[in-house]
Residue, then its C-alpha position, 0 to 999 in steps of 0.5 A: y500499499p502507499p506511504f499516505f493508507l500507513v499513515l491512515q493507520f497510524t494516526a487511527k492508533q494514535l488518536e486511540r491512544l489519545a483517547k485513553k490517555a484522556e480517560k485515565e485523566s478523567e478517572k484521575e479527577q473523578a478519584k480528586v472528586k472523591k477526596a474534595l468531597q471527604q474532605k467537606n470541599v465541595e467548591c472544589a469537588r466541583v471543579y474536579a468534576e467538570n475537569a473529570i466531564r470535559k476529560k470524558n468528552e475529549g477521550l470520546n472525542w478523540l474515540r470517533m476520530a479514529s473511528r472516523v480515520d479507520a474507516v476511510a483507510s480500510k476503504v480507500q484500500t479500494a481506491v489506491t488503483m483508481k489514476g491519480v488518487t495517490k499523487s492528491m491523496g499523498q499531499v492529504t497525508k502531509a498535511l494530516d500528519k503536521a495537523l496530528n503533531s500539533m495535537d488539534l483534533q479541529k485541525v485534523s478534522a478540516v484535514m480529514d474532510k480533505f481525504e473525504s473529498q478525494v475519496q467522495n467520487l470513489d463510493v469511498h466517502t464516510s460520514v462526517m462527524e456529528d454537530s454535536m462534536s464541536s460542542a462538546m469540544t467546548l471546554t464548558t461544563p453546565q452545572e447540571q452534570v457537575d452537580d450529579l457527578i458531585h451527588q452520585i459519589a457522594e451517594q456513593s462513599g456515603l457522605e453527607v453534601m446535599d446542604q453544603l452544594n445548595q448554600l453553594p450561590a449557583g453557578a459558584t463554579s460551572l462554566g456554562g456552555e453545553t456538553s454531549r448528554l452521551l457523557l452523563s449517560w456513559l456516568q449513569r451507567n458506570l459510576s458504580t463500577t469506576p475505581f476511584g480510588a485508583n491512581 
């Protein structure tokens, strides 16, 4: 296979590693939430909860992009024999490699748009990322999700923080904004089995 195909495969693996790294960082932040709650420091717990949610979103987005790159790689195998494809895609590959080195998901996504346009006429076009991706990549988290995460961790740890939480002014640490509902759903399903004490 031509070099650009190998670059696609390598890129997908790199993105998967970034997803795993973000997942581990999210778990560490959740452990900090528990510790802060044990110390009756709800305001700090909120900050850590925001970090945990943001890192979880980040991991999901890297994973989605890895899937997108892998889909293009698997389909482009049939396109390399078409006239002119190798040259045109080789040029895009250079941009992809540069974008990956920048660790900027939006840049990687932009290059993937070019990649997909190159193979669109060869019937190997893959679906564009959902619109929710852009909003999920923001650095903000709604207060409702932050409070929900704190409540769940507190309940599992047998901690009483409801009164303290209610005494904080609305939006005291929340940055506002929109995040994917997928995250909250994941937290609800998995918090009961998350090893909060793990580092």
